[in-house]
C-alpha positions as CSV (number, residue, x, y, z in Angstrom):
1,X,32.7,-43.4,3.4
2,X,36.5,-43.6,4.7
3,X,37.8,-43.8,1.1
4,X,35.9,-41.3,-0.1
5,X,35.5,-37.5,0.4
6,X,31.9,-36.3,1.4
7,X,32.1,-34.0,-1.8
8,X,33.0,-37.1,-3.9
9,X,30.3,-39.2,-2.2
10,X,27.6,-36.4,-3.4
11,X,29.1,-36.3,-7.0
12,X,28.5,-40.1,-6.8
13,X,25.2,-39.8,-5.8
14,X,24.2,-37.7,-8.4
15,X,25.8,-40.0,-11.5
16,X,23.2,-42.4,-9.6
17,X,20.0,-40.1,-10.0
18,X,19.2,-40.6,-13.5
19,X,19.2,-44.2,-13.8
20,X,19.7,-45.3,-10.5
21,X,17.6,-43.3,-8.3
22,X,16.9,-46.3,-5.1
23,X,21.0,-46.5,-5.2
24,X,21.6,-42.7,-5.2
25,X,19.2,-42.5,-2.2
26,X,20.9,-45.4,-0.1
27,X,24.4,-43.1,-0.9
28,X,22.5,-39.8,-0.2
29,X,21.0,-41.5,3.3
30,X,25.0,-43.1,3.9
31,X,26.2,-39.2,3.9
32,X,23.6,-38.2,6.0
33,X,24.3,-40.8,8.4
34,X,28.1,-39.5,8.2
35,X,27.2,-35.7,8.2
36,X,23.6,-34.8,9.6
37,X,24.1,-31.0,9.0
38,X,25.0,-31.3,4.8
39,X,22.2,-29.5,3.2
40,X,23.1,-31.0,0.0
41,X,22.6,-34.6,1.1
42,X,19.0,-34.1,2.0
43,X,18.6,-32.3,-1.3
44,X,19.9,-35.2,-3.0
45,X,17.6,-37.3,-1.0
46,X,14.8,-35.4,-2.1
47,X,15.5,-36.0,-5.9
48,X,15.5,-39.7,-5.5
49,X,12.8,-39.7,-3.6
50,X,10.7,-38.0,-6.3
51,X,12.4,-39.9,-8.9
52,X,10.7,-42.9,-6.9
53,X,7.5,-41.6,-6.8
54,X,7.7,-41.1,-3.3
55,X,6.5,-37.7,-3.3
56,X,5.6,-37.0,0.6
57,X,8.8,-38.1,1.9
58,X,10.6,-35.7,-1.0
59,X,8.9,-32.8,0.6
60,X,10.0,-34.1,4.3
61,X,13.7,-34.1,2.9
62,X,13.4,-30.7,1.2
63,X,12.3,-28.9,4.4
64,X,15.3,-31.2,6.3
65,X,17.6,-29.6,3.6
66,X,16.4,-26.3,4.4
67,X,16.9,-27.0,8.8
68,X,20.6,-28.2,7.4
69,X,21.3,-24.7,5.5
70,X,22.5,-23.1,8.7
71,X,25.5,-25.0,8.3
72,X,26.2,-24.4,4.2
73,X,28.9,-21.7,4.3
74,X,27.5,-20.1,0.7
75,X,23.8,-19.8,2.4
76,X,25.4,-18.2,5.3
77,X,27.3,-16.0,3.4
78,X,24.2,-15.1,1.1
79,X,22.3,-14.6,4.2
80,X,24.4,-12.2,5.7
81,X,24.1,-10.0,2.4
82,X,21.0,-9.9,2.6
83,X,20.5,-9.1,6.4
84,X,23.2,-6.1,5.7
85,X,20.7,-5.4,2.8
86,X,23.7,-6.3,-0.5
87,X,21.2,-7.3,-2.6
88,X,23.1,-8.2,-5.8
89,X,25.7,-9.7,-4.0
90,X,22.7,-12.3,-2.3
91,X,21.3,-12.3,-5.6
92,X,24.1,-13.7,-7.3
93,X,25.1,-15.9,-4.7
94,X,21.6,-17.5,-4.9
95,X,21.3,-17.7,-8.6
96,X,24.7,-19.5,-8.7
97,X,23.3,-22.2,-6.2
98,X,20.1,-22.4,-8.2
99,X,22.2,-23.5,-11.4
100,X,23.5,-26.0,-9.1
101,X,20.3,-27.4,-7.6
102,X,17.4,-25.9,-8.9
103,X,15.0,-27.2,-6.3
104,X,17.0,-26.0,-3.3
105,X,14.2,-24.2,-1.6
106,X,16.1,-22.0,0.6
107,X,17.7,-20.4,-1.8
108,X,14.6,-20.2,-3.9
109,X,12.7,-18.3,-1.0
110,X,15.7,-16.4,-0.1
111,X,15.8,-14.9,-4.0
112,X,12.0,-14.5,-3.4
113,X,13.1,-11.9,-0.4
114,X,15.2,-10.4,-3.1
115,X,12.8,-9.6,-5.4
116,X,10.1,-8.3,-2.6
117,X,12.4,-5.7,-1.3
118,X,13.2,-4.3,-4.9
119,X,9.2,-4.3,-5.3
120,X,9.7,-7.8,-8.1
121,X,6.6,-9.0,-6.2
122,X,5.2,-11.0,-9.3
123,X,9.0,-12.4,-9.4
124,X,8.9,-13.4,-5.7
125,X,5.2,-14.8,-5.8
126,X,6.2,-17.3,-8.8
127,X,9.6,-18.2,-6.8
128,X,7.4,-19.0,-3.3
129,X,5.0,-21.0,-5.1
130,X,7.5,-23.1,-6.3
131,X,9.3,-23.5,-2.9
132,X,5.4,-25.0,-1.9
133,X,5.8,-27.0,-4.6
134,X,8.8,-28.2,-3.5
135,X,8.3,-28.2,0.0
136,X,4.6,-28.0,1.6
137,X,5.2,-27.3,5.0
138,X,7.9,-24.6,4.7
139,X,6.4,-22.4,6.8
140,X,8.7,-19.2,6.0
141,X,7.8,-19.5,2.7
142,X,4.5,-19.4,3.2
143,X,4.4,-16.4,6.0
144,X,6.6,-14.9,3.0
145,X,3.9,-15.5,0.0
146,X,1.2,-14.3,2.6
147,X,3.1,-10.7,2.8
148,X,3.9,-10.8,-0.7
149,X,0.2,-11.2,-1.1
150,X,-0.7,-8.5,1.2
151,X,2.0,-6.0,-0.6
152,X,0.0,-6.6,-3.7
153,X,-3.3,-5.6,-2.5
154,X,-4.7,-9.5,-2.5
155,X,-5.8,-9.1,1.0
156,X,-8.3,-12.0,1.0
157,X,-5.3,-14.4,-0.2
158,X,-3.2,-13.0,2.4
159,X,-5.4,-13.4,5.1
160,X,-6.2,-17.4,3.9
161,X,-2.3,-17.8,3.6
162,X,-1.9,-16.5,7.1
163,X,-4.8,-18.7,8.8
164,X,-2.3,-21.5,7.5
165,X,0.5,-20.2,8.6
166,X,-0.8,-19.5,12.1
167,X,-2.1,-23.0,12.3
168,X,1.4,-23.9,12.7
169,X,2.7,-21.2,14.5
170,X,-0.1,-19.9,16.6
171,X,2.4,-17.8,18.6
172,X,4.2,-15.4,16.1
173,X,2.3,-12.0,17.0
174,X,4.1,-10.7,13.4
175,X,2.1,-13.1,11.7
176,X,-1.3,-12.8,13.6
177,X,-0.9,-8.7,13.3
178,X,-0.5,-9.0,9.3
179,X,-3.5,-11.1,9.1
180,X,-5.6,-8.9,11.3
181,X,-4.7,-5.9,9.1
182,X,-5.7,-7.9,5.7
183,X,-8.7,-8.5,7.3
184,X,-9.3,-5.0,8.1
185,X,-8.6,-4.0,4.2
186,X,-11.8,-6.5,3.3
187,X,-14.0,-5.3,5.7
188,X,-13.5,-7.8,8.5
189,X,-13.2,-5.5,10.9
190,X,-15.0,-7.6,13.8
191,X,-12.8,-10.3,13.3
192,X,-9.7,-7.9,13.5
193,X,-10.3,-6.3,16.6
194,X,-11.3,-9.7,17.9
195,X,-7.7,-10.8,16.8
196,X,-5.9,-7.8,18.2
197,X,-7.9,-8.1,21.7
198,X,-6.2,-11.2,21.9
199,X,-2.8,-10.2,20.8
200,X,-2.8,-7.6,23.0
201,X,-3.6,-9.2,26.1
202,X,-0.7,-12.1,25.4
203,X,1.7,-9.4,24.1
204,X,0.7,-6.5,26.3
205,X,4.5,-5.2,26.0
206,X,4.5,-5.1,22.4
207,X,4.3,-1.6,21.3
208,X,3.5,-2.0,17.7
209,X,0.5,-4.4,18.0
210,X,-1.2,-1.7,20.7
211,X,-0.6,1.0,17.9
212,X,-1.8,-1.4,15.0
213,X,-5.3,-2.0,17.2
214,X,-5.2,1.6,17.8
215,X,-5.4,2.3,14.2
216,X,-8.2,-0.7,13.4
217,X,-10.3,0.8,16.7
218,X,-9.9,4.6,14.8
219,X,-11.5,3.0,11.9
220,X,-14.3,1.9,13.3
221,X,-15.1,5.2,14.6
222,X,-14.3,3.8,18.8
223,X,-11.6,7.4,19.0
224,X,-11.7,6.7,22.6
225,X,-10.4,3.5,22.5
226,X,-7.9,4.2,19.9
227,X,-6.4,6.8,21.9
228,X,-6.4,4.5,25.0
229,X,-4.6,2.0,22.6
230,X,-2.0,4.4,21.6
231,X,-1.2,5.6,25.1
232,X,-0.9,2.1,25.6
233,X,1.9,1.6,22.9
234,X,4.0,4.5,24.4
235,X,4.0,3.2,27.7
236,X,5.7,0.3,26.7
237,X,8.1,2.1,24.0
238,X,8.3,5.8,24.3
239,X,10.4,6.7,21.2
240,X,8.5,4.8,19.1
241,X,7.5,7.9,17.0
242,X,4.8,6.3,14.2
243,X,2.5,6.2,18.0
244,X,3.0,10.1,18.1
245,X,2.2,10.5,14.6
246,X,-0.8,8.1,15.1
247,X,-2.0,10.0,18.2
248,X,-1.6,13.5,15.8
249,X,-3.2,12.1,12.7
250,X,-6.5,11.5,14.4
251,X,-7.0,15.5,13.9
252,X,-8.8,15.9,17.2
253,X,-7.1,16.1,19.7
254,X,-4.7,18.4,21.1
255,X,-1.0,17.8,22.5
256,X,-0.3,19.4,25.7
257,X,3.8,20.6,27.2
258,X,4.1,17.5,28.6
259,X,3.2,15.4,25.4
260,X,5.7,17.9,23.7
261,X,8.4,17.6,26.0
262,X,8.1,13.3,25.6
263,X,8.5,13.9,22.1
264,X,11.4,16.3,22.2
265,X,13.0,14.0,24.2
266,X,12.6,10.8,21.8
267,X,13.5,13.0,19.0
268,X,17.0,14.3,21.3
269,X,17.6,10.8,22.4
270,X,17.2,8.9,18.7
271,X,19.5,12.2,17.1
272,X,22.3,11.4,19.9
273,X,22.3,7.6,19.5
274,X,24.3,5.3,17.3
275,X,21.5,4.4,15.2
276,X,20.0,7.9,14.1
277,X,20.0,6.8,10.9
278,X,18.6,3.0,11.1
279,X,15.7,5.2,13.0
280,X,14.7,8.0,10.4
281,X,11.1,6.6,10.2
282,X,10.9,7.7,14.4
283,X,12.3,10.7,13.7
284,X,10.0,11.6,10.7
285,X,7.0,10.8,12.6
286,X,8.0,12.4,15.8
287,X,8.7,15.5,13.4
288,X,5.4,15.5,11.8
289,X,3.9,15.0,15.4
290,X,5.7,18.0,16.9
291,X,4.3,20.0,14.2
292,X,1.4,19.3,15.1
293,X,1.9,19.7,18.2
294,X,3.4,23.4,18.2
295,X,0.3,24.1,15.9
296,X,-1.8,23.2,18.6
297,X,0.0,25.8,20.6
298,X,-0.1,28.2,17.9
299,X,3.5,28.5,17.8
300,X,3.8,28.8,13.8
301,X,7.7,28.9,13.3
302,X,9.1,25.4,15.3
303,X,5.8,24.4,14.0
304,X,6.8,25.0,10.3
305,X,10.4,23.8,11.4
306,X,9.1,20.3,12.0
307,X,7.0,19.9,9.1
308,X,9.9,20.7,6.9
309,X,12.1,18.4,8.7
310,X,10.1,15.5,9.0
311,X,9.2,16.0,4.9
312,X,12.9,16.5,4.2
313,X,13.3,12.9,5.5
314,X,10.6,11.2,3.7
315,X,11.6,13.4,0.5
316,X,15.1,11.6,0.7
317,X,13.6,8.2,1.2
318,X,11.2,8.5,-1.6
319,X,13.2,10.0,-4.6
320,X,10.2,11.5,-6.1
321,X,10.9,12.8,-9.6
322,X,8.2,15.8,-10.5
323,X,9.2,15.1,-14.1
324,X,7.8,12.4,-14.4
325,X,4.6,13.3,-13.5
326,X,4.8,16.0,-15.3
327,X,5.6,13.2,-18.4
328,X,2.7,11.1,-17.7
329,X,0.2,14.0,-18.3
330,X,1.9,15.3,-21.4
331,X,1.4,12.0,-22.8
332,X,-2.0,10.8,-21.7
333,X,-3.1,14.5,-22.9
334,X,-1.0,13.6,-26.4
335,X,-3.0,9.9,-26.7
336,X,-6.7,11.0,-25.2
337,X,-7.8,12.7,-28.4
338,X,-12.0,12.7,-29.1
339,X,-11.0,10.3,-31.7
340,X,-9.8,8.3,-29.4
341,X,-12.7,8.3,-27.2
342,X,-15.1,8.1,-30.0
343,X,-13.4,5.0,-31.4
344,X,-13.7,2.9,-28.0
345,X,-17.2,4.6,-27.2
346,X,-18.9,0.8,-27.3
347,X,-15.7,-1.1,-25.8
348,X,-14.9,-1.6,-21.8
349,X,-17.4,-3.6,-19.4
350,X,-20.9,-1.7,-19.4
351,X,-21.3,-2.4,-15.6
352,X,-22.5,0.9,-14.2
353,X,-21.7,0.3,-10.3
354,X,-18.6,1.8,-9.5
355,X,-18.5,5.7,-8.7
356,X,-15.1,7.1,-8.5
357,X,-13.9,10.3,-6.1
358,X,-10.6,11.4,-7.5
359,X,-8.9,14.4,-7.2
360,X,-6.0,15.7,-4.6
361,X,-5.4,14.0,-1.4
362,X,-6.8,16.3,1.3
363,X,-9.7,17.7,-1.0
364,X,-12.5,16.3,1.0
365,X,-12.6,13.1,-1.2
366,X,-13.5,11.6,2.7
367,X,-16.4,14.0,3.5
368,X,-18.2,13.5,-0.2
369,X,-18.0,9.3,0.0
370,X,-19.6,9.4,4.0
371,X,-22.4,11.9,2.3
372,X,-22.5,9.6,-0.8
373,X,-22.8,6.2,1.4
374,X,-25.4,7.6,3.9
375,X,-27.7,7.0,0.3
376,X,-30.0,3.9,0.3
377,X,-28.4,2.8,-3.3
378,X,-24.5,3.8,-2.6
379,X,-22.0,1.9,-0.9
380,X,-18.9,3.3,0.6
381,X,-15.8,1.5,0.4
382,X,-12.3,2.7,0.9
383,X,-9.7,3.7,-1.6
384,X,-9.2,0.9,-3.5
385,X,-5.8,0.3,-5.3
386,X,-7.0,-1.6,-8.3
387,X,-7.3,0.9,-11.1
388,X,-3.6,1.7,-10.8
389,X,-2.9,-1.9,-10.9
390,X,-4.3,-2.6,-13.6
391,X,-3.4,0.2,-15.5
392,X,0.7,-0.4,-14.8
393,X,0.0,-4.1,-14.8
394,X,-1.2,-3.3,-19.1
395,X,1.9,-1.5,-19.4
396,X,4.4,-4.0,-17.9
397,X,2.4,-6.5,-20.5
398,X,2.7,-4.6,-22.8
399,X,6.0,-2.8,-22.8
400,X,7.2,-4.2,-19.7
401,X,7.2,-0.8,-18.6
402,X,4.2,0.2,-16.2
403,X,4.7,3.9,-16.9
404,X,3.8,3.4,-20.6
405,X,0.3,2.1,-20.0
406,X,-1.3,4.9,-21.9
407,X,0.3,3.7,-25.3
408,X,-0.3,0.2,-24.0
409,X,-4.3,1.0,-23.9
410,X,-4.1,2.9,-26.9
411,X,-3.2,-0.7,-28.7
412,X,-5.6,-2.5,-26.4
413,X,-8.5,-4.3,-28.5
414,X,-11.6,-3.8,-27.1
415,X,-12.5,-7.4,-26.0
416,X,-9.5,-7.1,-24.0
417,X,-10.5,-3.1,-22.7
418,X,-13.9,-5.1,-21.0
419,X,-11.6,-7.6,-19.5
420,X,-10.1,-5.3,-17.6
421,X,-13.1,-3.9,-16.9
422,X,-14.3,-7.0,-15.4
423,X,-11.1,-7.7,-13.6
424,X,-11.7,-4.4,-11.6
425,X,-15.0,-5.8,-10.7
426,X,-14.3,-9.6,-10.2
427,X,-11.1,-8.0,-7.5
428,X,-13.4,-5.1,-5.8
429,X,-16.3,-7.5,-5.0
430,X,-14.7,-8.2,-1.6
431,X,-15.4,-5.0,-0.3
432,X,-19.2,-4.9,-1.2
433,X,-20.9,-5.9,2.0
434,X,-24.3,-4.7,1.2
435,X,-26.9,-5.5,-1.8
436,X,-26.6,-1.7,-2.5
437,X,-26.4,-1.4,-6.6
438,X,-23.7,1.3,-6.4
439,X,-20.0,1.4,-4.7
440,X,-17.6,4.0,-4.2
441,X,-13.9,4.0,-5.1
442,X,-12.1,7.0,-3.5
443,X,-8.8,6.6,-4.4
444,X,-7.7,10.2,-4.8
445,X,-4.8,9.3,-7.3
446,X,-7.0,8.0,-9.8
447,X,-6.9,11.3,-11.7
448,X,-4.3,10.2,-13.5
449,X,-6.0,7.3,-14.4
450,X,-9.2,9.3,-15.7
451,X,-8.6,8.0,-19.1
452,X,-8.3,4.1,-18.2
453,X,-11.6,4.3,-16.2
454,X,-13.3,6.0,-19.1
455,X,-12.5,3.4,-21.9
456,X,-12.4,0.1,-19.6
457,X,-15.7,1.1,-17.3
458,X,-17.7,3.4,-19.6
459,X,-20.5,3.7,-17.8
460,X,-18.9,4.6,-14.3
461,X,-19.8,7.8,-13.0
462,X,-16.7,10.2,-11.8
463,X,-16.4,12.4,-9.0
464,X,-13.4,14.9,-9.0
465,X,-13.2,16.7,-5.3
466,X,-11.1,19.8,-5.5
467,X,-10.0,22.3,-3.1
468,X,-8.4,25.5,-3.0
469,X,-4.8,24.8,-3.5
470,X,-3.0,26.5,-0.6
471,X,-5.4,24.6,1.7
472,X,-5.3,21.5,-0.1
473,X,-1.0,21.4,-0.7
474,X,-0.4,22.6,2.9
475,X,-2.5,20.0,4.1
476,X,-0.6,17.6,2.2
477,X,2.5,19.0,3.3
478,X,1.2,18.7,7.1
479,X,0.3,14.9,6.3
480,X,2.5,11.7,6.4
481,X,1.1,9.5,4.6
482,X,1.3,5.8,5.6
483,X,2.2,4.7,2.0
484,X,2.0,6.2,-1.3
485,X,1.9,10.2,-2.1
486,X,5.3,10.5,-2.7
487,X,5.1,14.0,-4.3
488,X,3.5,15.4,-1.1
489,X,6.7,16.0,0.9
490,X,7.9,18.9,-0.9
491,X,6.1,22.3,-1.5
492,X,7.4,23.1,-4.8
493,X,6.1,19.3,-5.8
494,X,3.2,19.0,-4.3
495,X,2.4,22.7,-6.3
496,X,3.5,21.0,-9.2
497,X,1.2,18.1,-8.7
498,X,-1.6,19.8,-8.3
499,X,-0.7,21.8,-11.4
500,X,-0.5,19.0,-13.5
501,X,-3.9,17.1,-11.9
502,X,-5.7,20.3,-13.0
503,X,-3.9,20.7,-16.9
504,X,-5.2,16.8,-17.2
505,X,-8.7,17.0,-15.8
506,X,-8.6,20.2,-17.8
507,X,-8.0,18.5,-21.1
508,X,-10.8,15.7,-19.9
509,X,-13.4,18.0,-19.9
510,X,-12.4,19.5,-23.3
511,X,-12.3,16.2,-24.9
512,X,-15.3,14.2,-23.1
513,X,-17.6,17.1,-21.9
514,X,-20.0,16.3,-19.2
515,X,-18.4,12.9,-18.2
516,X,-16.9,14.3,-14.8
517,X,-18.8,16.1,-12.4
518,X,-16.7,18.9,-10.3
519,X,-17.5,19.2,-6.4
520,X,-15.6,22.7,-5.0
521,X,-15.0,22.0,-1.5
522,X,-15.8,25.3,-0.4
523,X,-18.9,25.2,-2.5
524,X,-19.8,22.0,-0.6
525,X,-19.1,24.0,2.7
526,X,-21.2,27.0,1.8
527,X,-24.4,25.4,0.5
528,X,-23.9,21.4,1.2
529,X,-27.4,20.5,0.0
530,X,-27.6,22.4,-3.1
531,X,-23.8,20.6,-3.9
532,X,-25.4,16.9,-2.6
533,X,-28.7,17.5,-5.0
534,X,-26.4,18.2,-7.5
535,X,-23.9,14.9,-6.8
536,X,-27.2,13.1,-6.8
537,X,-28.6,14.0,-10.1
538,X,-25.5,13.5,-11.8
539,X,-25.6,10.1,-10.5
540,X,-28.9,9.5,-11.3
541,X,-30.0,9.2,-8.1
542,X,-32.8,11.0,-5.8
543,X,-31.9,13.4,-3.1
544,X,-32.1,11.3,0.5
545,X,-32.4,13.4,3.7
546,X,-30.0,10.8,5.5
547,X,-27.1,12.2,3.1
548,X,-27.1,15.6,5.6
549,X,-26.5,13.3,8.1
550,X,-23.5,12.2,7.2
551,X,-21.6,12.7,10.8
552,X,-23.9,10.3,12.2
553,X,-22.8,7.2,10.0
554,X,-21.0,4.6,12.1
555,X,-19.1,2.7,8.7
556,X,-15.3,2.3,9.0
557,X,-13.1,4.9,7.2
558,X,-9.5,4.5,6.7
559,X,-8.3,7.6,5.5
560,X,-6.7,10.6,7.3
561,X,-9.9,12.2,7.7
562,X,-12.0,9.6,9.5
563,X,-12.8,11.7,12.6
564,X,-13.2,14.7,10.7
565,X,-16.5,13.2,8.6
566,X,-17.8,12.2,11.9
567,X,-18.4,15.9,13.0
568,X,-20.8,17.9,11.3
569,X,-19.7,20.2,8.3
570,X,-17.5,22.8,9.8
571,X,-15.2,25.5,8.3
572,X,-12.3,24.2,10.8
573,X,-10.1,23.5,7.8
574,X,-10.3,26.8,5.8
575,X,-7.5,29.2,5.7
576,X,-4.9,26.7,8.0
577,X,-2.1,27.9,5.5
578,X,-2.6,31.6,6.5
579,X,-0.4,31.6,9.5
580,X,2.6,29.8,7.4
581,X,2.1,31.9,4.4
582,X,5.9,33.3,4.6
583,X,7.4,30.4,4.1
584,X,4.8,29.1,1.2
585,X,6.4,30.8,-1.7
586,X,7.8,27.7,-3.3
587,X,4.4,26.3,-3.1
588,X,3.1,29.5,-4.8
589,X,5.3,29.4,-7.9
590,X,4.8,25.8,-8.1
591,X,0.9,26.5,-8.6
592,X,1.4,29.3,-10.9
593,X,-1.6,30.0,-12.6
594,X,-3.7,27.4,-11.4
595,X,-3.6,29.5,-7.8
596,X,-5.1,32.5,-9.2
597,X,-7.6,31.1,-11.8
598,X,-9.0,28.7,-8.6
599,X,-12.2,27.8,-8.6
600,X,-11.9,28.1,-12.4
601,X,-9.5,26.5,-15.0
602,X,-6.3,28.6,-15.9
603,X,-7.3,30.1,-19.8
604,X,-3.9,28.1,-20.9
605,X,-5.2,24.8,-20.0
606,X,-8.7,25.0,-21.6
């Protein structure tokens, strides 16, 4: 070893790999004896062991290489680029490393992290799966893969993967928190609550655990316990804006003067600190919560000022482009002629199980779901992400562009349409907890995919929940959504989105008459029994008195309206925009003819 450099010894070992793996292994181990921190030598040992058919030892050697990576200058540079979010630099360095050694599991995992950060979850999944094939005991890769599953809304797989992760690392609160969240998304509320109870006992000063626990308690209707959990979190970290917003988002509590002072103090502290930009999420959450606090006090000018400030931060983060939504609606209208639907009348999966409740967020869809889920034949679930995922996946499959799903749909053969409908049924089966024959998907944004639903699940029923445009749109402006709804952070954008929604639904009404049942929110408030009877008739179900006692239903509800639907029907949400009318001109202009025509459809859209 003294007569050659480490690099020369590594090169000699690589030359031996093809014909003499045993000699290559001996050479690699000699290097490791001399330099135990040589990640390259550990990887060479893994290569040689695989060539010798000693897979278990090869996997252990791959893990040893991961441990030695902290002494690898090139990998340390790549890790630093990742930490500083210099993703192109990180990706370039990692791809170069994998060109040199395609089995470097540390580099594979880091490249998967790059892919995940830019939303390329399928690529991240493939990379992490490969890393785990090479090193099944690589806990960090397994945890990353669980996160990728969660990000792809594959919650059951995420939960199962996290079981394995927690078996090796039981004291990791982040992994346990993610598993509890995944359980909640597949209806495993009891197990999720038990896990949060254990975690908050073990980590009583962990504010975000208390917040997640509060979210789950809210979902199952334990509001007082939810408030207590949020307050525990604030005691641990008073400046955590998301907890203040979580309290505001209950909709049923009123902040007092002490709460407003605490929030203003937290906001001031962030504003004067060196990490103000890094804490943008805390700032926007505090602004939304303060908007609610000043609204509670009847002080509408500071309330609107805080709402506007929170929306401005979030709008900058998301970069919503209204022109893309308008272009998508234009493309769907152009493609979806009467002939388009007639040609596909016998395609799709014939199941009639799903009931879709769609429309604008904050339009009363949760109330409708709560009412219908009290029926003996209809099960409520939650806002399911599967229709957009399938439609966008079809666009990527055909054109490498999810946004072109309508073009892809027009070229899809009947048997594939049936497969897509069956895929929805299979993906959502985990959400069904009863033997009821029908179940609800109440993702509002499915309005954009109505045509997709009609051809892949032609016997599914669709209900359009519609609310007065000013009440609905201003309610969106006051709401910070946990994810998605990027249109909702500017008054003009919200108005344009509502207008595009009405325009598309008017077209579907024209080319598929009678296929959509519309529920006007104000009509439901004025005469609930008549509206409920009409909905049930559309669904082919008899009226049941239990539907009128929906507020007594103890089922879990995940949306922002969770506490509101646990009260009898009331008009508390009607005309809440009026005190803010002087600031709503951009919204009115964007709505255009939709505002004056409501609840009818503008003549120009028919």
